[in-house]
N, CA, C and O atoms as a MOPAC input file, in Angstrom:
PM7 MOZYME 1SCF
protein

 N    -58.92700 1    22.32200 1    25.88700 1
 C    -59.04800 1    23.15100 1    24.68300 1
 C    -57.71900 1    23.88200 1    24.47000 1
 O    -57.20400 1    24.53000 1    25.38100 1
 N    -57.18300 1    23.76900 1    23.27800 1
 C    -55.91100 1    24.42300 1    22.97900 1
 C    -56.12100 1    25.92900 1    22.85800 1
 O    -57.22700 1    26.37400 1    22.55400 1
 N    -55.08400 1    26.70800 1    23.08800 1
 C    -55.22900 1    28.16100 1    22.94600 1
 C    -55.69700 1    28.57900 1    21.55200 1
 O    -56.49400 1    29.50700 1    21.41900 1
 N    -55.19900 1    27.89200 1    20.50400 1
 C    -55.60300 1    28.24600 1    19.14200 1
 C    -57.07400 1    27.96500 1    18.90500 1
 O    -57.77400 1    28.75900 1    18.27700 1
 N    -57.53700 1    26.84100 1    19.40400 1
 C    -58.94400 1    26.48100 1    19.25100 1
 C    -59.82400 1    27.48800 1    19.98100 1
 O    -60.84300 1    27.93300 1    19.45200 1
 N    -59.42800 1    27.83800 1    21.18300 1
 C    -60.17800 1    28.82900 1    21.95600 1
 C    -60.20400 1    30.17700 1    21.22300 1
 O    -61.24500 1    30.82800 1    21.14800 1
 N    -59.05300 1    30.58600 1    20.68600 1
 C    -58.97400 1    31.86700 1    19.97400 1
 C    -59.84200 1    31.86300 1    18.72000 1
 O    -60.56900 1    32.82400 1    18.47100 1
 N    -59.77400 1    30.79500 1    17.92700 1
 C    -60.59600 1    30.72000 1    16.71200 1
 C    -62.08600 1    30.77400 1    17.04200 1
 O    -62.85100 1    31.46800 1    16.37200 1
 N    -62.48600 1    30.05000 1    18.06100 1
 C    -63.89300 1    30.06900 1    18.45500 1
 C    -64.30600 1    31.44400 1    18.97400 1
 O    -65.41000 1    31.90800 1    18.69000 1
 N    -63.42700 1    32.09700 1    19.73300 1
 C    -63.74600 1    33.42500 1    20.25800 1
 C    -63.83400 1    34.45800 1    19.13600 1
 O    -64.73800 1    35.29400 1    19.13100 1
 N    -62.91400 1    34.40500 1    18.20200 1
 C    -62.88400 1    35.37100 1    17.09900 1
 C    -64.09700 1    35.22100 1    16.18800 1
 O    -64.68000 1    36.21100 1    15.74500 1
 N    -64.46800 1    33.98200 1    15.91500 1
 C    -65.56400 1    33.73400 1    14.97100 1
 C    -66.93000 1    33.66400 1    15.63600 1
 O    -67.95600 1    33.72900 1    14.95800 1
 N    -66.95000 1    33.53200 1    16.95400 1
 C    -68.22800 1    33.38100 1    17.64400 1
 C    -68.82500 1    31.99500 1    17.45000 1
 O    -70.00200 1    31.77600 1    17.73900 1
 N    -68.03000 1    31.07200 1    16.97000 1
 C    -68.47500 1    29.69300 1    16.72800 1
 C    -68.00600 1    28.79600 1    17.87100 1
 O    -67.11900 1    29.16400 1    18.64100 1
 N    -68.60000 1    27.64300 1    17.96600 1
 C    -68.17500 1    26.64700 1    18.93700 1
 C    -67.80900 1    25.38600 1    18.16900 1
 O    -68.56900 1    24.41800 1    18.13600 1
 N    -66.63400 1    25.41200 1    17.55400 1
 C    -66.19200 1    24.32200 1    16.69400 1
 C    -65.14300 1    23.47400 1    17.40700 1
 O    -64.44000 1    23.94000 1    18.30400 1
 N    -65.06200 1    22.23100 1    16.98400 1
 C    -64.03100 1    21.33800 1    17.51700 1
 C    -62.74900 1    21.50400 1    16.71300 1
 O    -62.73800 1    22.12400 1    15.65000 1
 N    -61.68200 1    20.94200 1    17.23800 1
 C    -60.41900 1    20.97600 1    16.50700 1
 C    -60.57500 1    20.28300 1    15.15600 1
 O    -60.03800 1    20.74900 1    14.15100 1
 N    -61.30500 1    19.17600 1    15.13300 1
 C    -61.53800 1    18.45900 1    13.87400 1
 C    -62.28700 1    19.33600 1    12.86700 1
 O    -61.98500 1    19.30300 1    11.67500 1
 N    -63.25900 1    20.11800 1    13.33800 1
 C    -63.98600 1    21.03700 1    12.45300 1
 C    -63.02800 1    22.03400 1    11.80500 1
 O    -63.09300 1    22.27300 1    10.59900 1
 N    -62.14200 1    22.61300 1    12.61200 1
 C    -61.20100 1    23.60900 1    12.09000 1
 C    -60.18000 1    22.96600 1    11.15700 1
 O    -59.79900 1    23.56400 1    10.15100 1
 N    -59.73800 1    21.76100 1    11.48100 1
 C    -58.79000 1    21.06600 1    10.60300 1
 C    -59.43900 1    20.75200 1     9.25900 1
 O    -58.80500 1    20.90100 1     8.21500 1
 N    -60.68200 1    20.32400 1     9.27700 1
 C    -61.41400 1    20.03300 1     8.03900 1
 C    -61.57200 1    21.31200 1     7.20800 1
 O    -61.42600 1    21.27900 1     5.98600 1
 N    -61.86700 1    22.42700 1     7.86400 1
 C    -61.99800 1    23.70800 1     7.15100 1
 C    -60.66500 1    24.10200 1     6.51500 1
 O    -60.63300 1    24.59400 1     5.38700 1
 N    -59.57500 1    23.88700 1     7.23600 1
 C    -58.25300 1    24.18900 1     6.68900 1
 C    -57.93000 1    23.34200 1     5.47200 1
 O    -57.39700 1    23.84500 1     4.48300 1
 N    -58.25700 1    22.04500 1     5.54400 1
 C    -58.03100 1    21.16500 1     4.39000 1
 C    -58.84300 1    21.63100 1     3.18800 1
 O    -58.35100 1    21.62200 1     2.05900 1
 N    -60.08000 1    22.03500 1     3.43200 1
 C    -60.92100 1    22.52500 1     2.32500 1
 C    -60.31200 1    23.76800 1     1.69300 1
 O    -60.31100 1    23.91000 1     0.47000 1
 N    -59.79200 1    24.67300 1     2.52700 1
 C    -59.18400 1    25.90000 1     1.99100 1
 C    -57.97700 1    25.58100 1     1.11100 1
 O    -57.82800 1    26.15300 1     0.03100 1
 N    -57.11700 1    24.67300 1     1.56500 1
 C    -55.93900 1    24.30200 1     0.77300 1
 C    -56.37100 1    23.63900 1    -0.53000 1
 O    -55.81300 1    23.92300 1    -1.59000 1
 N    -57.37200 1    22.74800 1    -0.45100 1
 C    -57.87400 1    22.08000 1    -1.65900 1
 C    -58.47600 1    23.08600 1    -2.63700 1
 O    -58.25400 1    22.98600 1    -3.84300 1
 N    -59.23300 1    24.04900 1    -2.12500 1
 C    -59.83300 1    25.06300 1    -3.00200 1
 C    -58.77200 1    25.93600 1    -3.65600 1
 O    -58.87500 1    26.26200 1    -4.83800 1
 N    -57.75300 1    26.31400 1    -2.89000 1
 C    -56.66400 1    27.11500 1    -3.45400 1
 C    -55.96400 1    26.33700 1    -4.57100 1
 O    -55.64100 1    26.89500 1    -5.62000 1
 N    -55.73500 1    25.05400 1    -4.33400 1
 C    -55.08000 1    24.23100 1    -5.34900 1
 C    -55.96300 1    24.08900 1    -6.58900 1
 O    -55.47700 1    24.19400 1    -7.71600 1
 N    -57.26300 1    23.85000 1    -6.37900 1
 C    -58.19000 1    23.71600 1    -7.51100 1
 C    -58.22400 1    25.00400 1    -8.33300 1
 O    -58.26700 1    24.95600 1    -9.56200 1
 N    -58.20500 1    26.14700 1    -7.66100 1
 C    -58.18600 1    27.42900 1    -8.36300 1
 C    -56.88800 1    27.57800 1    -9.16900 1
 O    -56.90800 1    28.01800 1   -10.31900 1
 N    -55.77300 1    27.21000 1    -8.55400 1
 C    -54.48600 1    27.29100 1    -9.25400 1
 C    -54.49100 1    26.42500 1   -10.50500 1
 O    -53.99300 1    26.83900 1   -11.55300 1
 N    -55.05100 1    25.22700 1   -10.39900 1
 C    -55.13700 1    24.33200 1   -11.55800 1
 C    -56.00900 1    24.95900 1   -12.63700 1
 O    -55.67800 1    24.89400 1   -13.82100 1
 N    -57.11600 1    25.56200 1   -12.23500 1
 C    -58.00300 1    26.22400 1   -13.20100 1
 C    -57.28900 1    27.37800 1   -13.90600 1
 O    -57.63400 1    27.73000 1   -15.03400 1
 N    -56.29600 1    27.96200 1   -13.23700 1
 C    -55.52700 1    29.06300 1   -13.82700 1
 C    -54.32500 1    28.57000 1   -14.63200 1
 O    -53.54200 1    29.37500 1   -15.13700 1
 N    -54.17800 1    27.25800 1   -14.75200 1
 C    -53.10600 1    26.71300 1   -15.58000 1
 C    -51.88400 1    26.21200 1   -14.83600 1
 O    -50.91900 1    25.78100 1   -15.46600 1
 N    -51.90000 1    26.25600 1   -13.52400 1
 C    -50.76900 1    25.75200 1   -12.74700 1
 C    -50.77300 1    24.22100 1   -12.81100 1
 O    -51.82400 1    23.59400 1   -12.67400 1
 N    -49.60000 1    23.62400 1   -13.01700 1
 C    -49.49100 1    22.16500 1   -13.10300 1
 C    -48.44100 1    21.65700 1   -12.11900 1
 O    -47.79700 1    22.43600 1   -11.41600 1
 N    -48.28500 1    20.35400 1   -12.08600 1
 C    -47.27400 1    19.73100 1   -11.23100 1
 C    -45.87900 1    20.28400 1   -11.53700 1
 O    -45.05200 1    20.41700 1   -10.63500 1
 N    -45.62400 1    20.60000 1   -12.78900 1
 C    -44.31500 1    21.13500 1   -13.18800 1
 C    -44.00500 1    22.46300 1   -12.50400 1
 O    -42.84000 1    22.83300 1   -12.36400 1
 N    -45.03800 1    23.17900 1   -12.08100 1
 C    -44.84400 1    24.46200 1   -11.41100 1
 C    -44.56100 1    24.30900 1    -9.91900 1
 O    -44.17000 1    25.27600 1    -9.26500 1
 N    -44.75100 1    23.11400 1    -9.37600 1
 C    -44.48400 1    22.85600 1    -7.96200 1
 C    -43.00300 1    22.58300 1    -7.78100 1
 O    -42.56900 1    21.43100 1    -7.78400 1
 N    -42.24600 1    23.62700 1    -7.62500 1
 C    -40.80000 1    23.49900 1    -7.50400 1
 C    -40.28100 1    24.55400 1    -6.53200 1
 O    -41.04800 1    25.35500 1    -5.99700 1
 N    -39.00100 1    24.54100 1    -6.31900 1
 C    -38.35300 1    25.52500 1    -5.45800 1
 C    -37.20500 1    26.14800 1    -6.24600 1
 O    -36.88800 1    25.70200 1    -7.34800 1
 N    -36.59500 1    27.16100 1    -5.68800 1
 C    -35.51800 1    27.85800 1    -6.37100 1
 C    -34.32800 1    26.96600 1    -6.70700 1
 O    -34.06000 1    25.98700 1    -6.01100 1
 N    -33.62400 1    27.30600 1    -7.76700 1
 C    -32.47400 1    26.52200 1    -8.24100 1
 C    -31.41600 1    26.33400 1    -7.15700 1
 O    -30.73700 1    25.30800 1    -7.10700 1
 N    -31.28800 1    27.32400 1    -6.30400 1
 C    -30.26700 1    27.26700 1    -5.25600 1
 C    -30.43800 1    26.04200 1    -4.35400 1
 O    -29.45600 1    25.49600 1    -3.85200 1
 N    -31.67200 1    25.61700 1    -4.15300 1
 C    -31.92800 1    24.47700 1    -3.28000 1
 C    -31.50400 1    23.14900 1    -3.90300 1
 O    -31.46500 1    22.13000 1    -3.21300 1
 N    -31.18800 1    23.14900 1    -5.18500 1
 C    -30.73700 1    21.94100 1    -5.86500 1
 C    -29.21700 1    21.85100 1    -5.93200 1
 O    -28.67200 1    20.91400 1    -6.51600 1
 N    -28.54000 1    22.81300 1    -5.34000 1
 C    -27.08300 1    22.80100 1    -5.31100 1
 C    -26.63200 1    22.21300 1    -3.97600 1
 O    -27.02600 1    22.69500 1    -2.91400 1
 N    -25.81100 1    21.18000 1    -4.03600 1
 C    -25.29600 1    20.57300 1    -2.81500 1
 C    -24.35400 1    21.54500 1    -2.11600 1
 O    -23.49900 1    22.16100 1    -2.75200 1
 N    -24.51700 1    21.67800 1    -0.80900 1
 C    -23.61200 1    22.55800 1    -0.07500 1
 C    -22.31100 1    21.80200 1     0.19800 1
 O    -22.33200 1    20.58500 1     0.38400 1
 N    -21.17800 1    22.51200 1     0.22300 1
 C    -19.88300 1    21.84100 1     0.31300 1
 C    -19.52300 1    21.29300 1     1.69800 1
 O    -18.65000 1    20.43100 1     1.79900 1
 N    -20.17000 1    21.76900 1     2.76400 1
 C    -19.79200 1    21.28900 1     4.10000 1
 C    -20.99300 1    21.36600 1     5.03900 1
 O    -22.02400 1    21.95800 1     4.71700 1
 N    -20.83000 1    20.75700 1     6.19200 1
 C    -21.88700 1    20.78500 1     7.19000 1
 C    -22.66700 1    19.47600 1     7.25300 1
 O    -22.32800 1    18.50300 1     6.57900 1
 N    -23.69500 1    19.46800 1     8.05600 1
 C    -24.48200 1    18.26800 1     8.30200 1
 C    -25.19900 1    17.71400 1     7.09000 1
 O    -25.50200 1    16.52200 1     7.03400 1
 N    -25.47200 1    18.56600 1     6.12200 1
 C    -26.16200 1    18.09700 1     4.91200 1
 C    -25.24200 1    18.17600 1     3.69400 1
 O    -25.69900 1    18.34600 1     2.56400 1
 N    -23.94500 1    18.05100 1     3.94500 1
 C    -22.94200 1    18.13300 1     2.88300 1
 C    -23.30900 1    17.23600 1     1.70300 1
 O    -23.60400 1    16.05300 1     1.87300 1
 N    -23.28700 1    17.81000 1     0.52900 1
 C    -23.52400 1    17.11600 1    -0.74300 1
 C    -24.92300 1    16.51400 1    -0.86800 1
 O    -25.16500 1    15.70800 1    -1.76600 1
 N    -25.83000 1    16.88300 1     0.00200 1
 C    -27.19500 1    16.34200 1    -0.07100 1
 C    -28.09600 1    17.28400 1    -0.86800 1
 O    -28.16700 1    18.48100 1    -0.59000 1
 N    -28.76800 1    16.73300 1    -1.84100 1
 C    -29.77400 1    17.46700 1    -2.61100 1
 C    -31.09000 1    16.72100 1    -2.40400 1
 O    -31.17600 1    15.53300 1    -2.71400 1
 N    -32.11400 1    17.39700 1    -1.88700 1
 C    -33.36600 1    16.69500 1    -1.60200 1
 C    -34.03000 1    16.15100 1    -2.86700 1
 O    -33.99100 1    16.80100 1    -3.91200 1
 N    -34.64000 1    14.96400 1    -2.78200 1
 C    -35.32900 1    14.36000 1    -3.92900 1
 C    -36.71100 1    15.00700 1    -4.10100 1
 O    -37.72100 1    14.44000 1    -3.68600 1
 N    -36.74500 1    16.17500 1    -4.70400 1
 C    -37.97000 1    16.96500 1    -4.75400 1
 C    -39.13800 1    16.22300 1    -5.39100 1
 O    -40.26100 1    16.31800 1    -4.89500 1
 N    -38.90600 1    15.49300 1    -6.46600 1
 C    -40.00700 1    14.76200 1    -7.10800 1
 C    -40.65900 1    13.78300 1    -6.14300 1
 O    -41.88400 1    13.66700 1    -6.09800 1
 N    -39.83500 1    13.07800 1    -5.36800 1
 C    -40.37300 1    12.13400 1    -4.38600 1
 C    -41.12300 1    12.86500 1    -3.27900 1
 O    -42.17800 1    12.41500 1    -2.83200 1
 N    -40.57800 1    13.98400 1    -2.84400 1
 C    -41.21500 1    14.75400 1    -1.77800 1
 C    -42.55900 1    15.32300 1    -2.23000 1
 O    -43.52300 1    15.32600 1    -1.46400 1
 N    -42.62400 1    15.79800 1    -3.46100 1
 C    -43.88100 1    16.33100 1    -3.99100 1
 C    -44.91800 1    15.22300 1    -4.10900 1
 O    -46.08000 1    15.41800 1    -3.75100 1
 N    -44.51000 1    14.07200 1    -4.60600 1
 C    -45.43900 1    12.94300 1    -4.71900 1
 C    -45.96500 1    12.54000 1    -3.34900 1
 O    -47.15100 1    12.24900 1    -3.19500 1
 N    -45.08900 1    12.52400 1    -2.36500 1
 C    -45.50700 1    12.17900 1    -0.99400 1
 C    -46.47200 1    13.22700 1    -0.45200 1
 O    -47.46700 1    12.88100 1     0.18400 1
 N    -46.18800 1    14.50100 1    -0.69700 1
 C    -47.07000 1    15.58400 1    -0.25700 1
 C    -48.45700 1    15.43000 1    -0.88100 1
 O    -49.46700 1    15.54400 1    -0.18700 1
 N    -48.50600 1    15.17600 1    -2.17500 1
 C    -49.79200 1    14.96800 1    -2.85200 1
 C    -50.56000 1    13.82000 1    -2.20100 1
 O    -51.76100 1    13.93200 1    -1.95600 1
 N    -49.87000 1    12.72400 1    -1.92400 1
 C    -50.52000 1    11.56100 1    -1.30900 1
 C    -51.05500 1    11.90600 1     0.07900 1
 O    -52.17200 1    11.52300 1     0.42800 1
 N    -50.26800 1    12.62300 1     0.86400 1
 C    -50.70900 1    13.01100 1     2.20700 1
 C    -51.92100 1    13.93500 1     2.16400 1
 O    -52.76600 1    13.89300 1     3.05800 1
 N    -52.00900 1    14.76200 1     1.13800 1
 C    -53.14500 1    15.67100 1     0.99500 1
 C    -54.37000 1    14.95800 1     0.42500 1
 O    -55.47700 1    15.49400 1     0.46600 1
 N    -54.17200 1    13.74700 1    -0.10800 1
 C    -55.28300 1    13.02700 1    -0.72600 1
 C    -55.51600 1    13.45700 1    -2.16100 1
 O    -56.61100 1    13.28300 1    -2.69400 1
 N    -54.48300 1    14.02200 1    -2.79300 1
 C    -54.56900 1    14.46500 1    -4.17700 1
 C    -54.07500 1    13.35000 1    -5.08700 1
 O    -53.41600 1    12.41300 1    -4.63600 1
 N    -54.40000 1    13.45800 1    -6.38100 1
 C    -53.91200 1    12.45100 1    -7.32300 1
 C    -52.44600 1    12.73100 1    -7.67000 1
 O    -51.85400 1    13.68500 1    -7.16600 1
 N    -51.87400 1    11.90000 1    -8.52600 1
 C    -50.45100 1    11.99400 1    -8.86400 1
 C    -50.07800 1    13.30400 1    -9.54400 1
 O    -48.90900 1    13.68800 1    -9.54300 1
 N    -51.05500 1    13.99600 1   -10.12500 1
 C    -50.79500 1    15.28700 1   -10.77000 1
 C    -51.09000 1    16.46900 1    -9.84600 1
 O    -50.96800 1    17.62400 1   -10.25400 1
 N    -51.47600 1    16.18300 1    -8.60800 1
 C    -51.73100 1    17.25100 1    -7.64700 1
 C    -53.13900 1    17.79600 1    -7.67400 1
 O    -53.38900 1    18.89500 1    -7.17700 1
 N    -54.06900 1    17.04400 1    -8.24900 1
 C    -55.46600 1    17.49000 1    -8.29800 1
 C    -56.20900 1    16.98000 1    -7.07000 1
 O    -56.19000 1    15.78200 1    -6.78900 1
 N    -56.86600 1    17.88000 1    -6.33100 1
 C    -57.63600 1    17.45100 1    -5.16100 1
 C    -58.81100 1    16.56900 1    -5.56800 1
 O    -59.35800 1    16.70100 1    -6.66300 1
 N    -59.18300 1    15.67600 1    -4.67400 1
 C    -60.36100 1    14.83300 1    -4.90100 1
 C    -61.60200 1    15.71800 1    -4.87400 1
 O    -61.69000 1    16.64200 1    -4.06500 1
 N    -62.53900 1    15.44500 1    -5.73400 1
 C    -63.75900 1    16.26300 1    -5.78000 1
 C    -64.76900 1    15.84100 1    -4.72400 1
 O    -65.76800 1    16.52800 1    -4.51300 1
 N    -64.52200 1    14.72700 1    -4.06300 1
 C    -65.49500 1    14.21000 1    -3.10300 1
 C    -65.38000 1    14.82000 1    -1.71500 1
 O    -66.19800 1    14.51700 1    -0.84700 1
 N    -64.38200 1    15.67500 1    -1.48000 1
 C    -64.23800 1    16.22500 1    -0.13000 1
 C    -64.85900 1    17.57000 1    -0.02100 1
 O    -64.82900 1    18.17900 1     1.04800 1

């Protein structure tokens, strides 16, 4: 049993598995996203500050600007959301 799992079970008085807690976490993220969508948040709002789109002049990531659109699409896919970032209603 991992320390985090033991702590969560002790705090809540529950006897849950790691899979139970991971599923609960996924539900929380999906619910937060669904609420944001209901409030008018869209894929266009999933961005980062302008500074992160400026290539730095030197160092290990010199002139590299991350492909944010690709990263967001990959994140949506990993979460099981559709291309617009909407969670599946079946979970």
